[in-house]
Kinemage of the C-alpha trace (Angstrom):
@kinemage 1
@onewidth
@group {chain A} dominant
@subgroup {mainchain}
@vectorlist {calphas} color= white
{ca unk a 1} P 18.773 -27.796 -43.024
{ca unk a 2} L 15.424 -26.027 -42.956
{ca unk a 3} L 14.581 -27.431 -39.582
{ca unk a 4} L 17.757 -25.681 -38.355
{ca unk a 5} L 17.251 -22.957 -39.932
{ca unk a 6} L 14.101 -22.703 -38.053
{ca unk a 7} L 15.676 -23.453 -34.879
{ca unk a 8} L 17.796 -20.608 -35.258
{ca unk a 9} L 15.288 -18.326 -35.956
{ca unk a 10} L 13.215 -19.405 -33.306
{ca unk a 11} L 16.424 -18.947 -30.558
{ca unk a 12} L 17.083 -15.762 -32.092
{ca unk a 13} L 13.811 -15.141 -31.369
{ca unk a 14} L 13.664 -16.022 -27.976
{ca unk a 15} L 17.298 -14.622 -27.144
{ca unk a 16} L 15.676 -10.976 -28.139
{ca unk a 17} L 12.374 -10.835 -26.709
{ca unk a 18} L 11.728 -7.859 -24.427
{ca unk a 19} L 12.296 -8.251 -20.450
{ca unk a 20} L 8.426 -7.459 -18.475
{ca unk a 21} L 8.347 -6.786 -15.412
{ca unk a 22} L 4.867 -6.099 -13.413
{ca unk a 23} L 6.009 -2.848 -12.218
{ca unk a 24} L 5.788 -0.312 -13.295
{ca unk a 25} L 7.005 3.634 -12.695
{ca unk a 26} L 4.553 6.037 -14.563
{ca unk a 27} L 7.668 8.589 -13.395
{ca unk a 28} L 10.588 7.265 -14.000
{ca unk a 29} L 12.554 10.806 -12.848
{ca unk a 30} L 11.034 10.238 -9.553
{ca unk a 31} L 14.339 8.272 -7.878
{ca unk a 32} L 14.228 9.095 -4.168
{ca unk a 33} L 11.326 9.511 -1.684
{ca unk a 34} L 11.516 10.854 1.698
{ca unk a 35} L 8.399 9.640 3.944
{ca unk a 36} L 7.054 11.977 6.506
{ca unk a 37} L 5.845 10.557 9.656
{ca unk a 38} L 2.082 10.523 9.457
{ca unk a 39} L 0.510 12.921 11.793
{ca unk a 40} L -2.051 10.536 14.455
{ca unk a 41} L -5.099 12.435 15.217
{ca unk a 42} L -7.009 9.646 16.726
{ca unk a 43} L -6.959 7.965 19.763
{ca unk a 44} L -5.363 4.795 19.054
{ca unk a 45} L -2.093 4.618 20.542
{ca unk a 46} L 0.997 3.984 17.740
{ca unk a 47} L -0.976 4.029 14.737
{ca unk a 48} L 1.058 6.339 12.651
{ca unk a 49} L 4.548 4.831 13.873
{ca unk a 50} L 2.995 1.182 12.881
{ca unk a 51} L 1.486 3.345 9.595
{ca unk a 52} L 5.427 5.261 8.834
{ca unk a 53} L 7.155 1.884 9.668
{ca unk a 54} L 5.557 -0.183 7.370
{ca unk a 55} L 5.204 2.361 5.043
{ca unk a 56} L 9.193 2.052 5.015
{ca unk a 57} L 9.689 -1.350 5.102
{ca unk a 58} L 7.877 -1.786 2.030
{ca unk a 59} L 9.229 1.025 -0.216
{ca unk a 60} L 12.086 0.013 0.712
{ca unk a 61} L 11.328 -3.654 -0.249
{ca unk a 62} L 9.660 -2.797 -3.511
{ca unk a 63} L 12.810 -0.934 -4.620
{ca unk a 64} L 11.291 1.678 -7.307
{ca unk a 65} L 12.374 4.487 -5.139
{ca unk a 66} L 15.155 4.948 -2.440
{ca unk a 67} L 14.638 5.781 0.862
{ca unk a 68} L 16.311 9.451 1.741
{ca unk a 69} L 15.799 11.754 4.410
{ca unk a 70} L 17.607 14.715 2.392
{ca unk a 71} L 17.188 15.695 -1.347
{ca unk a 72} L 14.429 13.808 -2.146
{ca unk a 73} L 13.050 13.834 -5.506
{ca unk a 74} L 9.211 12.888 -4.172
{ca unk a 75} L 7.693 12.994 -0.509
{ca unk a 76} L 4.311 11.172 0.861
{ca unk a 77} L 2.943 13.221 4.013
{ca unk a 78} L -0.092 13.027 5.850
{ca unk a 79} L -2.668 12.378 8.581
{ca unk a 80} L -4.457 9.446 10.110
{ca unk a 81} L -7.944 11.509 10.249
{ca unk a 82} L -9.899 8.432 12.379
{ca unk a 83} L -10.010 4.892 13.208
{ca unk a 84} L -12.883 3.029 14.626
{ca unk a 85} L -13.963 -0.126 16.014
{ca unk a 86} L -17.281 -1.558 15.238
{ca unk a 87} L -19.581 -4.473 16.353
{ca unk a 88} L -20.334 -5.920 12.521
{ca unk a 89} L -22.018 -8.912 13.040
{ca unk a 90} L -23.976 -11.430 16.097
{ca unk a 91} L -24.217 -14.737 16.280
{ca unk a 92} L -27.938 -16.509 17.062
{ca unk a 93} L -27.302 -15.939 20.601
{ca unk a 94} L -26.927 -12.604 20.193
{ca unk a 95} L -23.074 -12.866 20.988
{ca unk a 96} L -20.590 -10.336 19.043
{ca unk a 97} L -18.465 -12.699 16.229
{ca unk a 98} L -17.213 -10.033 14.168
{ca unk a 99} L -16.318 -6.674 14.490
{ca unk a 100} L -14.904 -3.961 11.855
{ca unk a 101} L -12.137 -1.681 11.937
{ca unk a 102} L -12.069 1.761 10.069
{ca unk a 103} L -9.305 4.272 9.236
{ca unk a 104} L -9.355 7.124 7.379
{ca unk a 105} L -6.495 8.965 6.181
{ca unk a 106} L -5.700 12.102 4.280
{ca unk a 107} L -1.855 11.428 2.219
{ca unk a 108} L -0.298 13.453 -0.311
{ca unk a 109} L 2.253 12.489 -2.912
{ca unk a 110} L 4.182 15.005 -4.469
{ca unk a 111} L 6.796 15.292 -7.379
{ca unk a 112} L 9.447 17.667 -5.670
{ca unk a 113} L 11.125 17.510 -8.890
{ca unk a 114} L 7.979 19.328 -11.716
{ca unk a 115} L 6.267 20.523 -8.395
{ca unk a 116} L 3.324 18.918 -9.160
{ca unk a 117} L 1.121 17.021 -6.398
{ca unk a 118} L 0.398 13.339 -8.087
{ca unk a 119} L -2.029 12.111 -5.575
{ca unk a 120} L -3.708 13.943 -2.675
{ca unk a 121} L -6.964 12.048 -1.152
{ca unk a 122} L -8.294 13.792 2.121
{ca unk a 123} L -10.816 10.917 2.358
{ca unk a 124} L -8.927 7.691 1.815
{ca unk a 125} L -10.840 5.054 3.563
{ca unk a 126} L -10.124 1.461 4.309
{ca unk a 127} L -11.677 -1.506 6.508
{ca unk a 128} L -11.151 -5.040 7.737
{ca unk a 129} L -13.095 -7.479 9.621
{ca unk a 130} L -11.884 -9.569 12.705
{ca unk a 131} L -13.870 -12.311 14.361
{ca unk a 132} L -14.251 -12.585 18.215
{ca unk a 133} L -15.810 -15.659 18.043
{ca unk a 134} L -15.473 -18.981 17.035
{ca unk a 135} L -18.668 -18.911 14.455
{ca unk a 136} L -17.258 -15.460 13.088
{ca unk a 137} L -16.714 -15.154 9.347
{ca unk a 138} L -13.740 -12.794 9.299
{ca unk a 139} L -10.369 -13.823 8.045
{ca unk a 140} L -8.579 -12.289 11.028
{ca unk a 141} L -8.669 -13.010 14.558
{ca unk a 142} L -7.071 -9.926 16.319
{ca unk a 143} L -7.692 -6.520 15.839
{ca unk a 144} L -3.951 -6.405 15.652
{ca unk a 145} L -4.180 -8.873 12.339
{ca unk a 146} L -7.182 -6.589 10.951
{ca unk a 147} L -4.874 -3.446 11.515
{ca unk a 148} L -2.084 -4.720 9.567
{ca unk a 149} L -4.131 -5.533 6.855
{ca unk a 150} L -5.395 -2.152 6.981
{ca unk a 151} L -2.312 -0.266 6.728
{ca unk a 152} L -1.180 -2.427 4.123
{ca unk a 153} L -4.405 -2.095 1.845
{ca unk a 154} L -3.522 2.046 2.594
{ca unk a 155} L -0.240 1.038 0.821
{ca unk a 156} L -1.512 -0.302 -1.726
{ca unk a 157} L -4.007 2.279 -2.703
{ca unk a 158} L -1.406 4.940 -1.927
{ca unk a 159} L 1.164 3.136 -4.642
{ca unk a 160} L -1.226 2.144 -7.510
{ca unk a 161} L -2.426 5.970 -7.721
{ca unk a 162} L 1.310 7.620 -7.077
{ca unk a 163} L 3.354 5.792 -8.867
{ca unk a 164} L 1.999 2.651 -10.599
{ca unk a 165} L 1.030 3.736 -14.007
{ca unk a 166} L -1.874 1.373 -14.666
């Protein structure tokens, strides 16, 4: 009888336990977002479009905010200030092994309901390496892959500093 009682209590505790999610939203009143096109102030063609497309896709997949073009609760806007690609390392024969790509953006995340800026960074910088030689130490093998990773890092940084309340 005691065993049955203990099992029943354990079952009730398990069934009544709280739901936990790794996602958080520090601003539950924000439901809809409008992402404005990032101005590309660099000579790197299409970089602004790549960034906008990535942000739109990831926000949509994340699901915490709904993408809208009218009547948003918050906006995300910015500009790509610089993009550079420089030699990072050489091999023993003095041949280039790795390049480093670097992007600097200005970004502003604004709560339109409370009319406050939740996150602003006028010099958000991300870097990544890519290898051009067999002995290269970089994780990525092409410039395109490295740029995708730069954009992914930007998204994560913006998200962590805006709607996530860590």
